[in-house]
C-alpha positions as CSV (number, residue, x, y, z in Angstrom):
1,X,29.3,10.1,8.0
2,X,27.1,8.3,5.5
3,X,24.6,10.2,3.3
4,X,21.7,8.3,1.7
5,X,19.6,9.2,-1.3
6,X,16.3,7.5,-2.1
7,X,15.1,8.3,-5.7
8,X,11.4,7.5,-6.4
9,X,10.2,7.8,-9.9
10,X,6.4,8.0,-9.7
11,X,3.5,8.1,-12.1
12,X,0.4,10.3,-11.4
13,X,-2.2,8.9,-13.7
14,X,-5.0,11.3,-12.7
15,X,-3.0,14.5,-13.3
16,X,-4.0,16.6,-16.3
17,X,-1.9,19.8,-15.8
18,X,1.3,21.0,-14.2
19,X,-0.7,22.9,-11.6
20,X,-2.5,19.7,-10.7
21,X,0.8,17.8,-10.5
22,X,2.3,20.4,-8.2
23,X,-0.8,20.2,-6.0
24,X,-0.2,16.5,-5.6
25,X,3.6,16.5,-5.3
26,X,4.0,19.3,-2.7
27,X,1.9,17.6,0.1
28,X,3.7,14.3,-0.5
29,X,7.1,16.0,-0.1
30,X,6.1,17.9,3.0
31,X,4.5,14.9,4.7
32,X,7.6,12.7,4.1
33,X,9.8,15.6,5.5
34,X,7.6,15.9,8.5
35,X,7.1,12.2,9.2
36,X,10.7,11.0,8.7
37,X,12.9,14.1,9.2
38,X,14.5,13.8,5.8
39,X,15.1,16.3,3.0
40,X,12.9,16.1,0.0
41,X,12.7,17.6,-3.5
42,X,11.3,17.0,-6.9
43,X,14.4,16.3,-9.0
44,X,13.3,15.7,-12.6
45,X,10.4,15.5,-15.1
46,X,9.3,19.0,-14.0
47,X,7.5,19.7,-17.3
48,X,5.8,16.3,-17.6
49,X,2.3,16.2,-16.1
50,X,2.1,12.6,-15.1
51,X,5.6,11.7,-14.0
52,X,7.9,13.0,-11.2
53,X,11.3,12.0,-9.8
54,X,11.4,12.5,-6.0
55,X,14.7,12.8,-4.2
56,X,14.8,12.0,-0.5
57,X,18.0,12.5,1.5
58,X,19.0,11.3,4.9
59,X,22.2,11.8,6.9
60,X,23.2,9.6,9.8
61,X,26.2,8.1,11.5
62,X,24.9,4.6,10.6
63,X,24.2,3.4,7.0
64,X,22.0,0.6,8.4
65,X,19.8,3.2,10.0
66,X,19.5,5.1,6.6
67,X,18.4,1.9,4.8
68,X,15.8,1.2,7.5
69,X,14.4,4.7,7.2
70,X,14.2,4.4,3.4
71,X,12.4,1.0,3.7
72,X,9.9,2.6,6.1
73,X,9.4,5.5,3.6
74,X,8.7,3.1,0.8
75,X,6.1,1.1,2.8
76,X,4.6,4.4,4.1
77,X,4.4,5.8,0.6
78,X,2.5,2.8,-0.7
79,X,0.0,2.9,2.2
80,X,-0.5,6.7,2.2
81,X,-0.8,7.2,-1.6
82,X,-2.0,3.9,-3.1
83,X,-3.1,5.8,-6.3
84,X,0.4,6.9,-7.0
85,X,2.4,4.3,-8.9
86,X,6.1,3.9,-8.0
87,X,7.8,3.2,-11.4
88,X,11.4,2.9,-10.1
89,X,13.2,3.2,-6.9
90,X,16.9,3.5,-6.2
91,X,18.9,3.8,-2.9
92,X,22.4,5.1,-2.9
93,X,24.6,5.4,0.2
94,X,27.6,7.7,-0.2
């Protein structure tokens, strides 16, 4: 059974504190979880105000389906949060 991991490194130019960053990140993670039925978490850059590494995991019996879900998430992310810059993205299928 394939497991997919989408890593999105993002830049939040308008954040000026860790509290402000959390206030921006948490709604993003919750909405992605709700819209796509995936697991989400902030993985790294916890102490850096303007950067975050988001981890999105998906389990399915079909790796093609996982890739499609991740592509939909990437497009959705850019439409829903145009002010958040995606610096790097990586897909791994295990």
